[in-house]
BALOBA-1460 file (C-alpha; in Angstrom, 3 decimals):
// residues 225
<rec num="1" residu="x" x="-91.112" y="79.477" z="93.991"/>
<rec num="2" residu="x" x="-92.240" y="79.429" z="90.382"/>
<rec num="3" residu="x" x="-89.819" y="80.656" z="87.711"/>
<rec num="4" residu="x" x="-91.814" y="81.869" z="84.698"/>
<rec num="5" residu="x" x="-89.506" y="82.024" z="81.701"/>
<rec num="6" residu="x" x="-90.147" y="83.989" z="78.535"/>
<rec num="7" residu="x" x="-88.801" y="85.198" z="75.232"/>
<rec num="8" residu="x" x="-88.870" y="88.898" z="76.028"/>
<rec num="9" residu="x" x="-90.615" y="90.154" z="72.883"/>
<rec num="10" residu="x" x="-93.256" y="87.406" z="72.636"/>
<rec num="11" residu="x" x="-96.710" y="88.725" z="73.670"/>
<rec num="12" residu="x" x="-98.074" y="85.193" z="74.063"/>
<rec num="13" residu="x" x="-95.476" y="84.451" z="76.711"/>
<rec num="14" residu="x" x="-96.546" y="87.445" z="78.774"/>
<rec num="15" residu="x" x="-100.206" y="86.479" z="78.415"/>
<rec num="16" residu="x" x="-99.308" y="83.031" z="79.739"/>
<rec num="17" residu="x" x="-97.403" y="84.588" z="82.621"/>
<rec num="18" residu="x" x="-100.420" y="86.739" z="83.503"/>
<rec num="19" residu="x" x="-102.616" y="83.641" z="83.603"/>
<rec num="20" residu="x" x="-100.078" y="81.875" z="85.792"/>
<rec num="21" residu="x" x="-99.956" y="84.795" z="88.237"/>
<rec num="22" residu="x" x="-103.758" y="84.915" z="88.399"/>
<rec num="23" residu="x" x="-103.824" y="81.236" z="89.328"/>
<rec num="24" residu="x" x="-100.843" y="81.292" z="91.688"/>
<rec num="25" residu="x" x="-101.763" y="84.520" z="93.522"/>
<rec num="26" residu="x" x="-98.159" y="85.012" z="94.639"/>
<rec num="27" residu="x" x="-97.237" y="86.995" z="97.717"/>
<rec num="28" residu="x" x="-94.272" y="88.398" z="95.780"/>
<rec num="29" residu="x" x="-93.195" y="88.822" z="92.164"/>
<rec num="30" residu="x" x="-89.535" y="89.270" z="91.225"/>
<rec num="31" residu="x" x="-88.698" y="90.923" z="87.906"/>
<rec num="32" residu="x" x="-85.455" y="90.463" z="85.997"/>
<rec num="33" residu="x" x="-86.166" y="93.833" z="84.367"/>
<rec num="34" residu="x" x="-86.181" y="95.884" z="87.581"/>
<rec num="35" residu="x" x="-83.531" y="96.773" z="90.101"/>
<rec num="36" residu="x" x="-84.231" y="97.147" z="93.815"/>
<rec num="37" residu="x" x="-84.874" y="100.887" z="93.637"/>
<rec num="38" residu="x" x="-87.281" y="100.613" z="90.704"/>
<rec num="39" residu="x" x="-89.313" y="97.922" z="92.452"/>
<rec num="40" residu="x" x="-89.603" y="100.085" z="95.543"/>
<rec num="41" residu="x" x="-91.243" y="102.865" z="93.502"/>
<rec num="42" residu="x" x="-94.262" y="100.707" z="92.662"/>
<rec num="43" residu="x" x="-97.468" y="101.621" z="94.488"/>
<rec num="44" residu="x" x="-100.984" y="100.164" z="94.218"/>
<rec num="45" residu="x" x="-102.143" y="103.331" z="92.479"/>
<rec num="46" residu="x" x="-99.395" y="103.037" z="89.866"/>
<rec num="47" residu="x" x="-100.290" y="99.441" z="89.037"/>
<rec num="48" residu="x" x="-103.726" y="100.710" z="87.982"/>
<rec num="49" residu="x" x="-102.175" y="103.292" z="85.631"/>
<rec num="50" residu="x" x="-99.837" y="101.533" z="83.171"/>
<rec num="51" residu="x" x="-98.662" y="104.749" z="81.501"/>
<rec num="52" residu="x" x="-97.686" y="106.293" z="84.827"/>
<rec num="53" residu="x" x="-96.053" y="103.081" z="85.998"/>
<rec num="54" residu="x" x="-93.986" y="102.815" z="82.814"/>
<rec num="55" residu="x" x="-92.822" y="106.394" z="83.261"/>
<rec num="56" residu="x" x="-91.887" y="105.912" z="86.913"/>
<rec num="57" residu="x" x="-89.944" y="102.763" z="86.097"/>
<rec num="58" residu="x" x="-88.295" y="104.233" z="83.001"/>
<rec num="59" residu="x" x="-89.143" y="100.924" z="81.369"/>
<rec num="60" residu="x" x="-89.089" y="101.594" z="77.654"/>
<rec num="61" residu="x" x="-86.108" y="103.924" z="78.013"/>
<rec num="62" residu="x" x="-84.172" y="100.967" z="79.432"/>
<rec num="63" residu="x" x="-84.601" y="99.053" z="76.184"/>
<rec num="64" residu="x" x="-87.086" y="96.396" z="77.260"/>
<rec num="65" residu="x" x="-89.935" y="95.446" z="74.902"/>
<rec num="66" residu="x" x="-93.179" y="97.432" z="74.955"/>
<rec num="67" residu="x" x="-94.443" y="97.849" z="78.514"/>
<rec num="68" residu="x" x="-97.991" y="97.124" z="77.342"/>
<rec num="69" residu="x" x="-97.040" y="93.434" z="77.249"/>
<rec num="70" residu="x" x="-95.808" y="93.506" z="80.843"/>
<rec num="71" residu="x" x="-98.390" y="95.819" z="82.446"/>
<rec num="72" residu="x" x="-100.877" y="93.008" z="83.284"/>
<rec num="73" residu="x" x="-98.150" y="91.294" z="85.326"/>
<rec num="74" residu="x" x="-98.299" y="94.196" z="87.785"/>
<rec num="75" residu="x" x="-102.071" y="93.906" z="88.208"/>
<rec num="76" residu="x" x="-102.265" y="90.579" z="90.029"/>
<rec num="77" residu="x" x="-105.026" y="90.286" z="92.633"/>
<rec num="78" residu="x" x="-104.459" y="90.233" z="95.557"/>
<rec num="79" residu="x" x="-101.613" y="92.710" z="95.087"/>
<rec num="80" residu="x" x="-98.190" y="91.121" z="95.654"/>
<rec num="81" residu="x" x="-94.991" y="92.800" z="96.794"/>
<rec num="82" residu="x" x="-92.648" y="93.567" z="93.914"/>
<rec num="83" residu="x" x="-88.915" y="92.894" z="93.885"/>
<rec num="84" residu="x" x="-86.133" y="93.632" z="91.426"/>
<rec num="85" residu="x" x="-83.206" y="91.389" z="90.600"/>
<rec num="86" residu="x" x="-81.409" y="93.476" z="87.972"/>
<rec num="87" residu="x" x="-77.676" y="94.157" z="88.281"/>
<rec num="88" residu="x" x="-76.090" y="97.587" z="87.889"/>
<rec num="89" residu="x" x="-74.131" y="98.156" z="84.680"/>
<rec num="90" residu="x" x="-70.954" y="98.856" z="86.620"/>
<rec num="91" residu="x" x="-71.225" y="95.470" z="88.305"/>
<rec num="92" residu="x" x="-71.887" y="93.741" z="84.985"/>
<rec num="93" residu="x" x="-68.707" y="95.300" z="83.630"/>
<rec num="94" residu="x" x="-66.779" y="94.199" z="86.680"/>
<rec num="95" residu="x" x="-68.063" y="90.636" z="86.303"/>
<rec num="96" residu="x" x="-66.972" y="90.630" z="82.684"/>
<rec num="97" residu="x" x="-63.463" y="91.755" z="83.623"/>
<rec num="98" residu="x" x="-62.875" y="90.343" z="87.114"/>
<rec num="99" residu="x" x="-65.365" y="87.503" z="87.486"/>
<rec num="100" residu="x" x="-68.814" y="87.048" z="89.011"/>
<rec num="101" residu="x" x="-67.569" y="86.683" z="92.597"/>
<rec num="102" residu="x" x="-65.734" y="90.011" z="92.530"/>
<rec num="103" residu="x" x="-68.813" y="91.788" z="91.214"/>
<rec num="104" residu="x" x="-71.226" y="90.087" z="93.617"/>
<rec num="105" residu="x" x="-69.131" y="90.795" z="96.699"/>
<rec num="106" residu="x" x="-70.010" y="89.416" z="100.132"/>
<rec num="107" residu="x" x="-72.081" y="86.258" z="99.905"/>
<rec num="108" residu="x" x="-70.650" y="85.091" z="96.588"/>
<rec num="109" residu="x" x="-69.729" y="81.716" z="98.069"/>
<rec num="110" residu="x" x="-73.368" y="81.089" z="98.990"/>
<rec num="111" residu="x" x="-74.138" y="80.830" z="95.277"/>
<rec num="112" residu="x" x="-70.926" y="79.088" z="94.271"/>
<rec num="113" residu="x" x="-69.550" y="82.132" z="92.490"/>
<rec num="114" residu="x" x="-66.201" y="81.751" z="94.239"/>
<rec num="115" residu="x" x="-65.560" y="78.495" z="92.393"/>
<rec num="116" residu="x" x="-64.881" y="78.052" z="88.673"/>
<rec num="117" residu="x" x="-67.245" y="75.958" z="86.631"/>
<rec num="118" residu="x" x="-66.180" y="72.494" z="85.604"/>
<rec num="119" residu="x" x="-64.431" y="72.651" z="82.211"/>
<rec num="120" residu="x" x="-67.264" y="70.885" z="80.405"/>
<rec num="121" residu="x" x="-69.877" y="73.136" z="81.969"/>
<rec num="122" residu="x" x="-67.856" y="76.238" z="81.132"/>
<rec num="123" residu="x" x="-67.512" y="75.130" z="77.512"/>
<rec num="124" residu="x" x="-71.238" y="74.363" z="77.253"/>
<rec num="125" residu="x" x="-72.160" y="77.775" z="78.644"/>
<rec num="126" residu="x" x="-69.757" y="79.542" z="76.302"/>
<rec num="127" residu="x" x="-71.322" y="77.687" z="73.390"/>
<rec num="128" residu="x" x="-74.763" y="78.757" z="74.585"/>
<rec num="129" residu="x" x="-73.634" y="82.385" z="74.805"/>
<rec num="130" residu="x" x="-72.282" y="82.175" z="71.265"/>
<rec num="131" residu="x" x="-75.538" y="80.676" z="70.021"/>
<rec num="132" residu="x" x="-77.798" y="83.310" z="71.567"/>
<rec num="133" residu="x" x="-75.564" y="86.019" z="70.090"/>
<rec num="134" residu="x" x="-75.842" y="84.490" z="66.600"/>
<rec num="135" residu="x" x="-72.189" y="83.433" z="66.534"/>
<rec num="136" residu="x" x="-71.026" y="87.066" z="66.522"/>
<rec num="137" residu="x" x="-68.930" y="87.087" z="69.707"/>
<rec num="138" residu="x" x="-65.127" y="86.872" z="69.524"/>
<rec num="139" residu="x" x="-64.112" y="83.727" z="71.457"/>
<rec num="140" residu="x" x="-62.062" y="85.747" z="73.918"/>
<rec num="141" residu="x" x="-65.190" y="87.506" z="75.160"/>
<rec num="142" residu="x" x="-67.142" y="84.350" z="75.943"/>
<rec num="143" residu="x" x="-65.783" y="83.733" z="79.483"/>
<rec num="144" residu="x" x="-66.786" y="87.259" z="80.447"/>
<rec num="145" residu="x" x="-70.289" y="86.777" z="79.106"/>
<rec num="146" residu="x" x="-70.632" y="83.555" z="81.104"/>
<rec num="147" residu="x" x="-69.480" y="85.406" z="84.235"/>
<rec num="148" residu="x" x="-72.114" y="88.085" z="83.640"/>
<rec num="149" residu="x" x="-74.819" y="85.439" z="83.274"/>
<rec num="150" residu="x" x="-73.749" y="83.763" z="86.515"/>
<rec num="151" residu="x" x="-73.855" y="87.118" z="88.294"/>
<rec num="152" residu="x" x="-77.355" y="87.832" z="87.002"/>
<rec num="153" residu="x" x="-78.564" y="84.380" z="88.013"/>
<rec num="154" residu="x" x="-77.164" y="84.837" z="91.523"/>
<rec num="155" residu="x" x="-78.662" y="88.324" z="91.891"/>
<rec num="156" residu="x" x="-82.083" y="87.040" z="90.853"/>
<rec num="157" residu="x" x="-81.775" y="84.104" z="93.242"/>
<rec num="158" residu="x" x="-80.836" y="86.471" z="96.062"/>
<rec num="159" residu="x" x="-83.856" y="88.683" z="95.354"/>
<rec num="160" residu="x" x="-86.094" y="85.619" z="95.224"/>
<rec num="161" residu="x" x="-84.843" y="84.344" z="98.575"/>
<rec num="162" residu="x" x="-85.393" y="87.790" z="100.101"/>
<rec num="163" residu="x" x="-88.936" y="87.819" z="98.738"/>
<rec num="164" residu="x" x="-89.609" y="84.390" z="100.205"/>
<rec num="165" residu="x" x="-88.204" y="85.346" z="103.597"/>
<rec num="166" residu="x" x="-90.124" y="88.618" z="103.763"/>
<rec num="167" residu="x" x="-93.501" y="87.390" z="102.471"/>
<rec num="168" residu="x" x="-93.566" y="83.652" z="103.123"/>
<rec num="169" residu="x" x="-94.341" y="82.983" z="99.450"/>
<rec num="170" residu="x" x="-95.371" y="81.800" z="97.045"/>
<rec num="171" residu="x" x="-92.907" y="83.766" z="94.931"/>
<rec num="172" residu="x" x="-93.079" y="84.117" z="91.151"/>
<rec num="173" residu="x" x="-90.144" y="85.236" z="89.014"/>
<rec num="174" residu="x" x="-90.562" y="86.928" z="85.632"/>
<rec num="175" residu="x" x="-87.419" y="86.345" z="83.617"/>
<rec num="176" residu="x" x="-85.916" y="85.226" z="80.341"/>
<rec num="177" residu="x" x="-85.703" y="81.539" z="79.548"/>
<rec num="178" residu="x" x="-81.940" y="81.508" z="80.082"/>
<rec num="179" residu="x" x="-82.338" y="82.459" z="83.732"/>
<rec num="180" residu="x" x="-85.158" y="79.943" z="84.183"/>
<rec num="181" residu="x" x="-82.984" y="76.966" z="83.206"/>
<rec num="182" residu="x" x="-82.818" y="74.349" z="85.933"/>
<rec num="183" residu="x" x="-79.280" y="73.262" z="85.022"/>
<rec num="184" residu="x" x="-77.598" y="76.666" z="85.130"/>
<rec num="185" residu="x" x="-80.022" y="79.478" z="85.959"/>
<rec num="186" residu="x" x="-81.906" y="80.705" z="89.012"/>
<rec num="187" residu="x" x="-83.032" y="77.192" z="90.053"/>
<rec num="188" residu="x" x="-79.412" y="75.995" z="90.140"/>
<rec num="189" residu="x" x="-78.418" y="79.011" z="92.235"/>
<rec num="190" residu="x" x="-81.312" y="78.425" z="94.639"/>
<rec num="191" residu="x" x="-80.351" y="74.757" z="94.989"/>
<rec num="192" residu="x" x="-76.838" y="75.875" z="95.871"/>
<rec num="193" residu="x" x="-77.959" y="78.491" z="98.396"/>
<rec num="194" residu="x" x="-80.908" y="76.692" z="100.020"/>
<rec num="195" residu="x" x="-81.705" y="73.137" z="98.886"/>
<rec num="196" residu="x" x="-84.860" y="73.119" z="101.039"/>
<rec num="197" residu="x" x="-86.630" y="75.625" z="98.801"/>
<rec num="198" residu="x" x="-89.217" y="74.171" z="96.420"/>
<rec num="199" residu="x" x="-88.756" y="75.472" z="92.873"/>
<rec num="200" residu="x" x="-90.785" y="74.922" z="89.704"/>
<rec num="201" residu="x" x="-89.020" y="76.108" z="86.541"/>
<rec num="202" residu="x" x="-91.203" y="76.804" z="83.493"/>
<rec num="203" residu="x" x="-89.776" y="77.696" z="80.092"/>
<rec num="204" residu="x" x="-91.595" y="79.096" z="77.069"/>
<rec num="205" residu="x" x="-90.254" y="78.136" z="73.654"/>
<rec num="206" residu="x" x="-90.989" y="79.320" z="70.130"/>
<rec num="207" residu="x" x="-90.425" y="75.962" z="68.467"/>
<rec num="208" residu="x" x="-90.389" y="72.273" z="69.256"/>
<rec num="209" residu="x" x="-87.154" y="71.343" z="71.062"/>
<rec num="210" residu="x" x="-84.889" y="68.598" z="69.769"/>
<rec num="211" residu="x" x="-84.961" y="66.926" z="73.178"/>
<rec num="212" residu="x" x="-86.183" y="67.621" z="76.709"/>
<rec num="213" residu="x" x="-85.324" y="71.259" z="77.504"/>
<rec num="214" residu="x" x="-83.846" y="72.174" z="80.912"/>
<rec num="215" residu="x" x="-87.129" y="73.034" z="82.648"/>
<rec num="216" residu="x" x="-89.593" y="71.170" z="84.823"/>
<rec num="217" residu="x" x="-92.390" y="72.210" z="82.455"/>
<rec num="218" residu="x" x="-92.404" y="74.047" z="79.160"/>
<rec num="219" residu="x" x="-94.801" y="75.534" z="76.659"/>
<rec num="220" residu="x" x="-94.309" y="75.865" z="72.911"/>
<rec num="221" residu="x" x="-95.815" y="78.869" z="71.112"/>
<rec num="222" residu="x" x="-95.323" y="80.652" z="67.819"/>
<rec num="223" residu="x" x="-92.838" y="83.501" z="67.663"/>
<rec num="224" residu="x" x="-94.113" y="87.107" z="67.565"/>
<rec num="225" residu="x" x="-95.330" y="88.434" z="64.227"/>
């Protein structure tokens, strides 16, 4: 499995992802931006018609950046199977209020959602949530945001494992850098659920990091204009 991180609105990151998919020729591609039902609507004919595919997926209406940046990721040759790892809004709200395990339901223990994070890890993740939200979150909301992130990571890991089982791989995952993190994102969930799976986590940054970032490999590009 190859986790291809991105900053969502950076065109260079999507161009890099398209090059990676062309080289990898994955049997399956999992998208953070799609749920299961959306992924099932994709047909070979639609992948050749970006405007029609965007309309069928309801992409731009969902608030994601311009579909034109993502369209090449659906045009990999040979054609892969497409999977979605997005979580329903109702489940995100439940995770925020009741915890990730309650929202995930059966199988939560497989991804460690039934256990609280170590205090230091919880604090680090809350600090990360505060940072990515520009320091605007009231402290009382931070645990809920961490729970939502854990739920999303687990849902993406589950979709990735299903893709591997059904296609034999390789599997590529298109997702934000936060979910690509080896220490807390999809790779950590996969290691919890099935340590035998081989995972390469790639992040894409918009500036030089202060130290080694939490990926196996990373690229540094300029931010979007």
